[in-house]
C-alpha positions, -999 to +999 in steps of 0.1 A: +000+000+000+029+024+007+043+019-028+008+024-044+004+057-026+038+068-037+031+058-073-002+078-073+017+108-059+042+106-087+017+102-115-004+131-101+025+155-112+023+180-084+031+215-095+008+217-125-011+249-130-033+264-157-019+268-193-001+300-201+007+316-234+040+307-251+052+286-222+076+269-246+090+301-261+123+301-240+132+268-257+124+279-292+150+297-314+139+328-335+126+316-368+112+283-354+081+299-341+047+300-359+055+331-381+088+315-390+070+283-401+045+303-422+074+321-439+093+288-445+064+269-459+055+295-485+091+301-496+091+269-517+061+259-538+068+222-531+066+225-493+028+229-488+022+197-508+049+178-488+035+190-455+000+180-465+012+146-475+029+142-441-002+153-423-023+128-443+000+100-434-002+109-397-040+111-399-042+077-416-021+062-388-043+078-361-017+101-346-025+135-362-034+163-338-015+151-308+007+181-314+004+205-343+020+191-375+041+222-381+058+217-348+068+182-359+088+198-387+112+217-363+148+207-369+177+213-345+180+242-321+214+249-337+199+252-372+212+287-377+248+279-366+247+250-390+233+270-419+203+247-421+166+251-424+145+258-393+119+232-406+121+201-427+097+175-440+114+141-432+119+115-459+086+095-464+104+062-458+110+074-422+075+086-414+064+053-398+092+058-371+074+087-354+040+069-351+049+049-319+066+079-303+035+101-309+013+073-296+034+071-264+032+109-259-006+108-263-011+078-240+014+084-213+032+117-214+003+141-218-018+124-191+009+129-165+023+163-173-002+179-196+002+192-232+036+194-246+053+212-275+080+197-298+111+220-300+133+196-321+123+166-341+139+155-374+175+163-383+189+154-416+223+137-415+243+168-422+225+189-396+226+161-371+264+159-374+268+197-372+246+198-341+267+172-323+242+143-326+254+107-326+257+090-360+228+067-351+208+095-334+171+088-330+165+123-343+182+115-376+159+085-381+127+103-370+121+083-338+127+112-315+112+145-302+126+170-277+096+183-258+087+211-234+056+211-211+030+238-219+017+241-184+039+256-156+055+227-137+085+223-114+113+203-129+113+179-101+076+171-105+081+167-143+111+143-138+093+122-112+062+118-134+081+110-166+105+086-149+076+068-133+056+063-165+088+054-184+095+026-158+061+011-161+051+018-197+083+025-215+093-010-223+062-016-243+070+013-266+109+009-266+111+044-251+143+064-247+139+091-221+165+119-217+166+151-196+183+183-206+185+218-192+154+232-176+122+216-187+134+202-220+133+164-223+137+138-251+114+109-260+119+083-287+107+049-296+139+034-308+152+016-277+143+014-240+169+035-221+174+066-201+200+093-196+208+126-181+223+159-193+257+143-202+241+116-223+250+088-198+225+064-182+242+068-148+233+105-147+196+100-154+175+114-126+153+083-129+181+062-113+170+071-078+134+061-085+145+026-097+160+020-063+126+027-046+101+012-070+101-024-084+080-046-106+056-054-078+040-020-082+036-023-120+004-043-121-014-018-099-005+011-123-011-009-154-047-017-142-056+020-144-072+036-174-050+064-189-066+098-193-071+104-230-063+139-241-087+157-264-074+155-300-085+183-323-101+169-355-083+195-377-048+208-377-053+245-384-018+249-398-018+219-421-021+228-458-052+212-474-045+181-495 
């Protein structure tokens, strides 16, 4: 019973408050905001068609609207330093990779910390190398998203909630969970693992939780019904097919 009460406390994500405007803006570089996207998408006549095709794919796989499609096109935070584009439509052959990641975000991330905004998703090989990403980076293969909560939340509360759900649900989705500075965190569906700011598993803030929680608590959490977020039927920034 003590463990169950502790689990409930972790998943309750203490510290949440009402949504505020532009909560993710400190983590977004100039040019990767909504006006920057609108300018980028009209700068090349092929882009609206490509974005519409990507949106149609996500819709067909049942994962459109979890986050706005245009935010899924954000590249690396260092895009300017690397003389790259702020947005990019990933190669179609990689589109299936993001489906399970989005499904995990909808089923298990949003219910415990609230809505999130992607601040970095796909990085083409050249940009990934320039930005310091590993050769086999999950971002370069479209498995990964760096996310920021849209509701005010203390870092400690966010970490506890995400570590808890990663421990109990992450294996089923092959989830990688990483934490960076402030409220920025990484989720992918390439391989089950965790790490901290230096990229090493030993530095993950989840390590302390593993010492306290074990598999005996998992069935109790798994028996609950996740809170399903409201998914808007239409992406207002997705070009029409």
